[in-house]
DRENPA-3360 file (N, C-alpha, C; in nm, 2 decimals, always signed):
BEGIN
1 = MSICQIPA = -2.99/+0.99/+2.99/-2.95/+0.93/+2.87/-3.00/+0.79/+2.86 ~ -3.06/+0.75/+2.75/-3.10/+0.62/+2.72/-3.06/+0.58/+2.58 ~ -3.07/+0.45/+2.55/-3.03/+0.41/+2.41/-3.12/+0.48/+2.31 ~ -3.25/+0.50/+2.34/-3.34/+0.56/+2.25/-3.30/+0.70/+2.21 ~ -3.23/+0.77/+2.30/-3.18/+0.90/+2.27/-3.05/+0.91/+2.19 ~ -2.99/+0.79/+2.17/-2.86/+0.79/+2.10/-2.89/+0.78/+1.95 ~ -2.81/+0.85/+1.87/-2.83/+0.84/+1.72/-2.84/+0.70/+1.67 ~ -2.92/+0.68/+1.57/-2.94/+0.54/+1.52/-2.81/+0.48/+1.46;
9 = QLPDAASW = -2.73/+0.56/+1.40/-2.60/+0.52/+1.34/-2.48/+0.58/+1.41 ~ -2.40/+0.50/+1.47/-2.27/+0.55/+1.53/-2.16/+0.51/+1.43 ~ -2.05/+0.60/+1.43/-1.94/+0.57/+1.34/-1.88/+0.44/+1.36 ~ -1.85/+0.40/+1.48/-1.79/+0.27/+1.51/-1.83/+0.23/+1.65 ~ -1.80/+0.10/+1.68/-1.84/+0.05/+1.81/-1.77/+0.12/+1.93 ~ -1.65/+0.18/+1.90/-1.58/+0.25/+2.00/-1.65/+0.37/+2.05 ~ -1.74/+0.43/+1.97/-1.81/+0.55/+2.01/-1.90/+0.53/+2.13 ~ -1.94/+0.40/+2.16/-2.02/+0.38/+2.27/-1.95/+0.41/+2.40;
17 = LKFDLAKF = -1.82/+0.42/+2.40/-1.74/+0.44/+2.52/-1.77/+0.58/+2.57 ~ -1.82/+0.67/+2.49/-1.84/+0.80/+2.53/-1.97/+0.82/+2.61 ~ -2.06/+0.72/+2.61/-2.18/+0.72/+2.68/-2.17/+0.66/+2.82 ~ -2.25/+0.71/+2.92/-2.24/+0.66/+3.05/-2.34/+0.54/+3.06 ~ -2.28/+0.42/+3.06/-2.37/+0.30/+3.06/-2.44/+0.28/+3.19 ~ -2.39/+0.35/+3.30/-2.47/+0.34/+3.42/-2.60/+0.40/+3.42 ~ -2.63/+0.49/+3.32/-2.76/+0.55/+3.31/-2.86/+0.46/+3.22 ~ -2.81/+0.36/+3.16/-2.89/+0.28/+3.08/-2.98/+0.19/+3.17;
25 = SNSELLAF = -3.10/+0.15/+3.13/-3.18/+0.06/+3.20/-3.13/-0.08/+3.19 ~ -3.18/-0.17/+3.27/-3.14/-0.31/+3.26/-3.18/-0.37/+3.12 ~ -3.29/-0.34/+3.07/-3.33/-0.39/+2.94/-3.24/-0.33/+2.83 ~ -3.20/-0.20/+2.84/-3.11/-0.15/+2.74/-2.97/-0.21/+2.75 ~ -2.92/-0.24/+2.87/-2.79/-0.31/+2.88/-2.80/-0.45/+2.82 ~ -2.91/-0.52/+2.85/-2.93/-0.65/+2.80/-2.94/-0.65/+2.65 ~ -3.01/-0.55/+2.59/-3.02/-0.54/+2.45/-2.88/-0.51/+2.39 ~ -2.80/-0.44/+2.45/-2.66/-0.41/+2.41/-2.59/-0.54/+2.39;
33 = IISQGQDI = -2.60/-0.63/+2.49/-2.53/-0.76/+2.49/-2.58/-0.85/+2.38 ~ -2.71/-0.87/+2.37/-2.76/-0.97/+2.28/-2.76/-0.92/+2.13 ~ -2.75/-0.79/+2.11/-2.74/-0.74/+1.98/-2.61/-0.74/+1.92 ~ -2.50/-0.76/+2.00/-2.36/-0.76/+1.96/-2.33/-0.62/+1.90 ~ -2.39/-0.51/+1.94/-2.36/-0.38/+1.90/-2.43/-0.35/+1.77 ~ -2.52/-0.44/+1.71/-2.58/-0.41/+1.59/-2.73/-0.39/+1.61 ~ -2.79/-0.28/+1.57/-2.93/-0.25/+1.58/-2.98/-0.28/+1.72 ~ -2.92/-0.21/+1.81/-2.94/-0.23/+1.96/-3.09/-0.20/+1.99;
41 = KACIPLAK = -3.14/-0.09/+1.93/-3.27/-0.05/+1.97/-3.38/-0.15/+1.93 ~ -3.35/-0.22/+1.83/-3.45/-0.32/+1.78/-3.46/-0.44/+1.88 ~ -3.35/-0.46/+1.97/-3.35/-0.57/+2.06/-3.41/-0.53/+2.20 ~ -3.44/-0.41/+2.22/-3.50/-0.37/+2.34/-3.62/-0.44/+2.38 ~ -3.72/-0.46/+2.28/-3.84/-0.53/+2.32/-3.82/-0.67/+2.36 ~ -3.72/-0.74/+2.30/-3.69/-0.88/+2.33/-3.63/-0.87/+2.47 ~ -3.54/-0.78/+2.50/-3.47/-0.77/+2.63/-3.57/-0.75/+2.74 ~ -3.68/-0.67/+2.71/-3.78/-0.65/+2.81/-3.86/-0.78/+2.84;
49 = IILKRIPA = -3.88/-0.86/+2.74/-3.95/-0.98/+2.75/-3.87/-1.08/+2.84 ~ -3.74/-1.08/+2.81/-3.65/-1.18/+2.88/-3.65/-1.14/+3.03 ~ -3.64/-1.01/+3.06/-3.63/-0.96/+3.20/-3.76/-0.98/+3.28 ~ -3.87/-0.98/+3.20/-4.00/-1.01/+3.26/-4.01/-1.16/+3.30 ~ -3.96/-1.24/+3.22/-3.96/-1.39/+3.24/-3.85/-1.43/+3.34 ~ -3.74/-1.36/+3.33/-3.62/-1.39/+3.43/-3.58/-1.26/+3.49 ~ -3.63/-1.22/+3.61/-3.60/-1.10/+3.67/-3.45/-1.08/+3.68 ~ -3.40/-0.95/+3.68/-3.26/-0.92/+3.68/-3.18/-0.99/+3.78;
57 = PCLVRASF = -3.22/-1.00/+3.91/-3.14/-1.08/+4.01/-3.12/-1.22/+3.97 ~ -3.21/-1.28/+3.90/-3.20/-1.43/+3.86/-3.12/-1.44/+3.73 ~ -3.12/-1.33/+3.65/-3.05/-1.34/+3.52/-2.90/-1.38/+3.54 ~ -2.84/-1.33/+3.65/-2.70/-1.36/+3.67/-2.67/-1.51/+3.69 ~ -2.77/-1.58/+3.73/-2.76/-1.72/+3.76/-2.83/-1.81/+3.67 ~ -2.89/-1.76/+3.56/-2.97/-1.83/+3.47/-2.89/-1.93/+3.39 ~ -2.95/-2.05/+3.36/-2.88/-2.15/+3.28/-2.90/-2.12/+3.13 ~ -2.83/-2.19/+3.05/-2.85/-2.18/+2.90/-2.99/-2.22/+2.86;
65 = EELVTAGL = -3.04/-2.33/+2.92/-3.17/-2.38/+2.89/-3.28/-2.28/+2.93 ~ -3.26/-2.21/+3.04/-3.36/-2.11/+3.09/-3.36/-1.99/+3.00 ~ -3.24/-1.95/+2.95/-3.23/-1.83/+2.86/-3.30/-1.86/+2.73 ~ -3.28/-1.98/+2.68/-3.34/-2.02/+2.55/-3.49/-2.03/+2.56 ~ -3.53/-2.09/+2.67/-3.68/-2.10/+2.70/-3.74/-1.96/+2.71 ~ -3.67/-1.87/+2.76/-3.72/-1.73/+2.78/-3.74/-1.66/+2.65 ~ -3.67/-1.70/+2.54/-3.68/-1.64/+2.42/-3.56/-1.60/+2.34 ~ -3.44/-1.63/+2.40/-3.31/-1.60/+2.33/-3.27/-1.71/+2.24;
73 = NSQQANLV = -3.20/-1.68/+2.13/-3.14/-1.79/+2.05/-3.02/-1.84/+2.11 ~ -2.96/-1.95/+2.06/-2.84/-2.00/+2.12/-2.72/-1.91/+2.13 ~ -2.70/-1.83/+2.03/-2.59/-1.73/+2.03/-2.61/-1.62/+2.13 ~ -2.73/-1.57/+2.14/-2.76/-1.47/+2.24/-2.75/-1.52/+2.38 ~ -2.79/-1.65/+2.40/-2.79/-1.71/+2.53/-2.64/-1.72/+2.57 ~ -2.56/-1.76/+2.48/-2.41/-1.78/+2.51/-2.35/-1.64/+2.55 ~ -2.39/-1.54/+2.48/-2.34/-1.40/+2.50/-2.37/-1.36/+2.65 ~ -2.50/-1.38/+2.69/-2.54/-1.35/+2.82/-2.46/-1.43/+2.92;
81 = LASTGMTR = -2.44/-1.56/+2.90/-2.37/-1.64/+2.99/-2.23/-1.60/+3.01 ~ -2.17/-1.56/+2.89/-2.03/-1.52/+2.90/-2.02/-1.39/+2.98 ~ -2.11/-1.30/+2.96/-2.11/-1.17/+3.03/-2.13/-1.19/+3.18 ~ -2.23/-1.26/+3.22/-2.25/-1.29/+3.36/-2.14/-1.37/+3.42 ~ -2.09/-1.47/+3.35/-1.98/-1.55/+3.40/-1.86/-1.47/+3.43 ~ -1.82/-1.38/+3.34/-1.71/-1.29/+3.36/-1.73/-1.20/+3.48 ~ -1.85/-1.15/+3.49/-1.88/-1.06/+3.61/-1.86/-1.14/+3.74 ~ -1.92/-1.26/+3.75/-1.90/-1.34/+3.87/-1.75/-1.37/+3.90;
89 = RFCRQRVQ = -1.68/-1.40/+3.79/-1.54/-1.43/+3.81/-1.46/-1.32/+3.86 ~ -1.49/-1.19/+3.81/-1.42/-1.07/+3.86/-1.46/-1.04/+3.99 ~ -1.58/-1.07/+4.03/-1.62/-1.04/+4.17/-1.60/-1.15/+4.27 ~ -1.54/-1.25/+4.23/-1.53/-1.37/+4.32/-1.45/-1.34/+4.44 ~ -1.35/-1.25/+4.44/-1.28/-1.21/+4.55/-1.37/-1.15/+4.66 ~ -1.47/-1.08/+4.61/-1.56/-1.01/+4.71/-1.65/-1.11/+4.77 ~ -1.69/-1.22/+4.70/-1.80/-1.31/+4.75/-1.73/-1.42/+4.83 ~ -1.61/-1.44/+4.82/-1.54/-1.56/+4.89/-1.54/-1.53/+5.04;
97 = NIYYSQEV = -1.53/-1.64/+5.12/-1.52/-1.63/+5.26/-1.64/-1.55/+5.32 ~ -1.76/-1.58/+5.28/-1.87/-1.50/+5.32/-1.96/-1.57/+5.41 ~ -1.95/-1.70/+5.42/-2.06/-1.78/+5.49/-2.02/-1.81/+5.63 ~ -2.02/-1.70/+5.70/-1.99/-1.70/+5.84/-2.12/-1.67/+5.93 ~ -2.23/-1.64/+5.87/-2.35/-1.61/+5.95/-2.47/-1.64/+5.86 ~ -2.58/-1.66/+5.93/-2.71/-1.68/+5.86/-2.75/-1.56/+5.77 ~ -2.72/-1.44/+5.82/-2.76/-1.32/+5.74/-2.68/-1.32/+5.61 ~ -2.56/-1.36/+5.61/-2.48/-1.36/+5.48/-2.53/-1.46/+5.39;
105 = IYQEFKYL = -2.57/-1.58/+5.44/-2.63/-1.68/+5.35/-2.76/-1.62/+5.29 ~ -2.84/-1.56/+5.37/-2.96/-1.50/+5.32/-2.93/-1.40/+5.21 ~ -2.84/-1.31/+5.23/-2.81/-1.21/+5.13/-2.76/-1.26/+5.00 ~ -2.68/-1.37/+5.01/-2.62/-1.43/+4.89/-2.72/-1.51/+4.80 ~ -2.82/-1.56/+4.87/-2.91/-1.64/+4.79/-3.06/-1.58/+4.78 ~ -3.07/-1.46/+4.83/-3.21/-1.40/+4.83/-3.26/-1.37/+4.69 ~ -3.17/-1.37/+4.59/-3.21/-1.35/+4.45/-3.32/-1.45/+4.41 ~ -3.32/-1.57/+4.48/-3.42/-1.67/+4.45/-3.56/-1.62/+4.48;
113 = RSCTQERL = -3.58/-1.52/+4.56/-3.71/-1.47/+4.59/-3.78/-1.41/+4.46 ~ -3.69/-1.36/+4.37/-3.74/-1.29/+4.25/-3.76/-1.39/+4.14 ~ -3.72/-1.51/+4.15/-3.73/-1.60/+4.04/-3.87/-1.64/+4.00 ~ -3.90/-1.66/+3.87/-4.03/-1.69/+3.83/-4.05/-1.84/+3.81 ~ -3.94/-1.92/+3.83/-3.95/-2.06/+3.82/-3.88/-2.12/+3.95 ~ -3.93/-2.23/+3.99/-3.87/-2.30/+4.11/-3.73/-2.35/+4.07 ~ -3.64/-2.33/+4.16/-3.50/-2.38/+4.13/-3.43/-2.42/+4.25 ~ -3.32/-2.49/+4.23/-3.23/-2.54/+4.34/-3.10/-2.47/+4.31;
121 = AIGYLDRR = -3.04/-2.40/+4.41/-2.91/-2.34/+4.40/-2.82/-2.42/+4.50 ~ -2.70/-2.45/+4.46/-2.61/-2.52/+4.54/-2.47/-2.45/+4.54 ~ -2.43/-2.41/+4.66/-2.30/-2.35/+4.68/-2.20/-2.45/+4.73 ~ -2.09/-2.47/+4.65/-1.98/-2.56/+4.68/-1.87/-2.49/+4.75 ~ -1.84/-2.52/+4.87/-1.74/-2.45/+4.96/-1.62/-2.54/+5.00 ~ -1.51/-2.47/+5.03/-1.40/-2.54/+5.09/-1.42/-2.54/+5.24 ~ -1.32/-2.59/+5.31/-1.33/-2.61/+5.45/-1.33/-2.47/+5.53 ~ -1.29/-2.37/+5.46/-1.29/-2.23/+5.52/-1.41/-2.15/+5.48;
129 = CHELRRKN = -1.51/-2.21/+5.42/-1.63/-2.15/+5.38/-1.61/-2.06/+5.26 ~ -1.51/-2.08/+5.18/-1.49/-2.00/+5.06/-1.58/-2.07/+4.95 ~ -1.66/-1.99/+4.88/-1.74/-2.05/+4.78/-1.66/-2.07/+4.66 ~ -1.65/-2.19/+4.62/-1.56/-2.23/+4.50/-1.65/-2.23/+4.37 ~ -1.78/-2.26/+4.38/-1.86/-2.26/+4.27/-2.01/-2.26/+4.31 ~ -2.09/-2.22/+4.22/-2.24/-2.23/+4.25/-2.31/-2.27/+4.12 ~ -2.40/-2.37/+4.14/-2.48/-2.42/+4.03/-2.62/-2.41/+4.06 ~ -2.70/-2.38/+3.95/-2.84/-2.36/+3.96/-2.91/-2.46/+3.88;
137 = FLFEQLKQ = -3.02/-2.52/+3.93/-3.09/-2.62/+3.86/-3.24/-2.59/+3.87 ~ -3.31/-2.59/+3.75/-3.46/-2.57/+3.76/-3.52/-2.70/+3.81 ~ -3.62/-2.69/+3.89/-3.69/-2.81/+3.94/-3.75/-2.90/+3.83 ~ -3.79/-2.83/+3.73/-3.84/-2.91/+3.61/-3.73/-2.99/+3.55 ~ -3.61/-2.93/+3.55/-3.49/-3.00/+3.50/-3.46/-3.12/+3.58 ~ -3.48/-3.11/+3.72/-3.44/-3.22/+3.80/-3.54/-3.34/+3.78 ~ -3.66/-3.31/+3.73/-3.76/-3.42/+3.72/-3.75/-3.49/+3.58 ~ -3.67/-3.44/+3.49/-3.66/-3.50/+3.36/-3.58/-3.63/+3.36;
145 = PYFHPQQI = -3.62/-3.72/+3.28/-3.55/-3.85/+3.28/-3.40/-3.85/+3.24 ~ -3.37/-3.74/+3.16/-3.23/-3.73/+3.12/-3.14/-3.67/+3.23 ~ -3.20/-3.62/+3.33/-3.11/-3.56/+3.44/-3.05/-3.67/+3.52 ~ -2.91/-3.65/+3.54/-2.84/-3.75/+3.62/-2.78/-3.68/+3.74 ~ -2.79/-3.74/+3.86/-2.73/-3.68/+3.98/-2.59/-3.64/+3.97 ~ -2.52/-3.70/+3.87/-2.38/-3.67/+3.86/-2.36/-3.52/+3.83 ~ -2.46/-3.45/+3.77/-2.45/-3.30/+3.74/-2.44/-3.23/+3.88 ~ -2.49/-3.29/+3.98/-2.48/-3.23/+4.12/-2.35/-3.25/+4.19;
153 = FEPILQLP = -2.31/-3.38/+4.19/-2.19/-3.41/+4.26/-2.06/-3.40/+4.19 ~ -2.06/-3.38/+4.06/-1.94/-3.37/+3.99/-1.85/-3.26/+4.04 ~ -1.90/-3.14/+4.07/-1.81/-3.03/+4.12/-1.75/-3.07/+4.25 ~ -1.81/-3.15/+4.33/-1.75/-3.20/+4.46/-1.62/-3.27/+4.43 ~ -1.61/-3.35/+4.33/-1.49/-3.42/+4.30/-1.38/-3.33/+4.23 ~ -1.43/-3.24/+4.15/-1.34/-3.15/+4.07/-1.28/-3.05/+4.15 ~ -1.34/-2.99/+4.25/-1.29/-2.87/+4.31/-1.17/-2.89/+4.40 ~ -1.17/-2.97/+4.50/-1.28/-3.05/+4.56/-1.35/-2.97/+4.67;
161 = AQQLITAS = -1.47/-2.99/+4.68/-1.55/-2.92/+4.79/-1.56/-3.00/+4.92 ~ -1.58/-2.94/+5.03/-1.59/-3.00/+5.16/-1.72/-2.96/+5.23 ~ -1.79/-2.86/+5.19/-1.91/-2.82/+5.24/-2.01/-2.77/+5.14 ~ -2.13/-2.78/+5.17/-2.24/-2.74/+5.07/-2.34/-2.65/+5.14 ~ -2.40/-2.55/+5.06/-2.51/-2.48/+5.10/-2.62/-2.50/+4.99 ~ -2.74/-2.54/+5.03/-2.84/-2.55/+4.93/-2.95/-2.46/+4.95 ~ -3.01/-2.41/+4.85/-3.12/-2.31/+4.86/-3.22/-2.33/+4.75 ~ -3.35/-2.31/+4.78/-3.45/-2.32/+4.68/-3.56/-2.22/+4.70;
169 = NHLVGGAE = -3.66/-2.22/+4.62/-3.76/-2.11/+4.63/-3.90/-2.17/+4.61 ~ -4.00/-2.10/+4.67/-4.14/-2.13/+4.65/-4.20/-2.02/+4.58 ~ -4.28/-2.05/+4.47/-4.34/-1.94/+4.39/-4.46/-1.88/+4.46 ~ -4.53/-1.96/+4.54/-4.65/-1.92/+4.61/-4.65/-1.97/+4.75 ~ -4.72/-1.90/+4.84/-4.73/-1.94/+4.98/-4.61/-1.90/+5.06 ~ -4.60/-1.97/+5.17/-4.48/-1.94/+5.26/-4.36/-2.02/+5.23 ~ -4.26/-2.01/+5.31/-4.13/-2.07/+5.29/-4.12/-2.21/+5.36 ~ -4.22/-2.25/+5.44/-4.21/-2.38/+5.51/-4.20/-2.49/+5.41;
177 = PNELDLLL = -4.11/-2.59/+5.45/-4.09/-2.70/+5.35/-4.21/-2.79/+5.33 ~ -4.22/-2.83/+5.20/-4.33/-2.92/+5.16/-4.27/-3.06/+5.15 ~ -4.35/-3.15/+5.10/-4.30/-3.29/+5.09/-4.18/-3.30/+5.00 ~ -4.18/-3.23/+4.88/-4.07/-3.23/+4.79/-3.95/-3.17/+4.85 ~ -3.96/-3.07/+4.92/-3.84/-3.00/+4.99/-3.78/-3.10/+5.09 ~ -3.86/-3.17/+5.16/-3.81/-3.27/+5.26/-3.74/-3.39/+5.19 ~ -3.80/-3.43/+5.08/-3.74/-3.54/+5.01/-3.61/-3.50/+4.95 ~ -3.60/-3.38/+4.89/-3.47/-3.33/+4.84/-3.37/-3.31/+4.95;
185 = FNKMIIMC = -3.41/-3.26/+5.06/-3.32/-3.24/+5.18/-3.26/-3.37/+5.22 ~ -3.35/-3.47/+5.23/-3.29/-3.60/+5.28/-3.20/-3.67/+5.18 ~ -3.22/-3.64/+5.05/-3.12/-3.69/+4.95/-2.99/-3.62/+4.96 ~ -3.00/-3.49/+4.98/-2.87/-3.41/+4.99/-2.80/-3.46/+5.12 ~ -2.87/-3.49/+5.23/-2.80/-3.54/+5.35/-2.73/-3.67/+5.32 ~ -2.79/-3.76/+5.25/-2.74/-3.89/+5.21/-2.61/-3.87/+5.12 ~ -2.62/-3.78/+5.03/-2.51/-3.75/+4.94/-2.39/-3.69/+5.02 ~ -2.42/-3.60/+5.11/-2.31/-3.54/+5.19/-2.24/-3.65/+5.27;
193 = QAFGLQLL = -2.32/-3.74/+5.33/-2.26/-3.84/+5.41/-2.17/-3.93/+5.32 ~ -2.22/-3.96/+5.20/-2.14/-4.05/+5.11/-2.01/-3.98/+5.07 ~ -2.01/-3.85/+5.06/-1.88/-3.78/+5.01/-1.80/-3.72/+5.13 ~ -1.85/-3.74/+5.26/-1.79/-3.68/+5.37/-1.80/-3.54/+5.38 ~ -1.91/-3.48/+5.34/-1.93/-3.33/+5.33/-2.01/-3.29/+5.45 ~ -2.00/-3.16/+5.48/-2.09/-3.10/+5.57/-2.20/-3.01/+5.49 ~ -2.32/-3.03/+5.53/-2.43/-2.94/+5.47/-2.45/-2.83/+5.58 ~ -2.40/-2.71/+5.54/-2.41/-2.60/+5.63/-2.55/-2.56/+5.66;
201 = DNVIFSRR = -2.64/-2.56/+5.55/-2.78/-2.52/+5.57/-2.85/-2.55/+5.44 ~ -2.98/-2.56/+5.45/-3.07/-2.57/+5.34/-3.18/-2.47/+5.36 ~ -3.18/-2.37/+5.27/-3.27/-2.26/+5.29/-3.38/-2.25/+5.18 ~ -3.50/-2.22/+5.22/-3.61/-2.21/+5.13/-3.66/-2.06/+5.13 ~ -3.67/-2.00/+5.02/-3.71/-1.86/+5.01/-3.85/-1.85/+4.95 ~ -3.93/-1.76/+5.00/-4.06/-1.72/+4.93/-4.06/-1.57/+4.94 ~ -4.17/-1.52/+4.88/-4.18/-1.37/+4.88/-4.21/-1.32/+5.01 ~ -4.25/-1.41/+5.11/-4.28/-1.37/+5.24/-4.16/-1.37/+5.34;
209 = GFYSFRQA = -4.06/-1.45/+5.30/-3.95/-1.46/+5.39/-3.86/-1.58/+5.35 ~ -3.81/-1.65/+5.45/-3.72/-1.76/+5.42/-3.73/-1.86/+5.54 ~ -3.69/-1.98/+5.52/-3.69/-2.09/+5.61/-3.56/-2.16/+5.62 ~ -3.49/-2.16/+5.73/-3.36/-2.22/+5.74/-3.37/-2.36/+5.81 ~ -3.32/-2.47/+5.76/-3.33/-2.60/+5.82/-3.24/-2.60/+5.94 ~ -3.13/-2.53/+5.94/-3.04/-2.52/+6.05/-3.11/-2.46/+6.17 ~ -3.17/-2.34/+6.14/-3.24/-2.27/+6.25/-3.35/-2.35/+6.31 ~ -3.41/-2.43/+6.22/-3.53/-2.51/+6.27/-3.49/-2.64/+6.34;
217 = GLLKPSAS = -3.35/-2.67/+6.34/-3.30/-2.79/+6.41/-3.32/-2.91/+6.33 ~ -3.34/-2.90/+6.20/-3.36/-3.02/+6.12/-3.22/-3.08/+6.06 ~ -3.11/-3.01/+6.08/-2.99/-3.06/+6.05/-2.93/-3.14/+6.16 ~ -2.89/-3.27/+6.14/-2.84/-3.35/+6.24/-2.70/-3.30/+6.28 ~ -2.66/-3.32/+6.40/-2.53/-3.27/+6.45/-2.41/-3.32/+6.36 ~ -2.42/-3.44/+6.31/-2.31/-3.50/+6.23/-2.29/-3.43/+6.10 ~ -2.40/-3.35/+6.06/-2.39/-3.28/+5.93/-2.37/-3.13/+5.94 ~ -2.36/-3.09/+6.07/-2.34/-2.94/+6.09/-2.20/-2.90/+6.10;
% end
């Protein structure tokens, strides 16, 4: 069953409940969201474009700016953010208290390998390694004059967080840190020291693998 096999006109929105949504493709499900139930088939081409620019694993963490840049209008972007935000909220119990090993960190942030833009992901944790919140920033966003570091450290004060995990991605080449990665890492260390936080790890992903600053011994004992 696919959306294309469903009659063009359905009596009412409730009629969709009789279809097995698990059989729909990612683009069809996205089309269902951004169409608000109206002329869903016409939205499938746009949905395919969005998923080509933002692969499905990254869509769950995409920002409003990234969704609009990919081709959605403001209303559609907000609908996607509401859907993914609700999903993460309902699944929060499953993802909490997970950061007890390097493998778990890898599994939770490996979606960065599929991203088509370089980004920085920050996990804000309490002292028991429960993830309280996660924020994603595009590297291009970090370079803009309007970007203020407060966007990074604000959740630390609001939650409050006591530990951080940072992760980023390389679009080409290996996962070994470059000059920008080291600069960002040093700034995060300074910020953690200023707020009395522990930086559990800084991980870089590439399509070839990943690089852990902790495993490489680049985290000082005072920040571990």
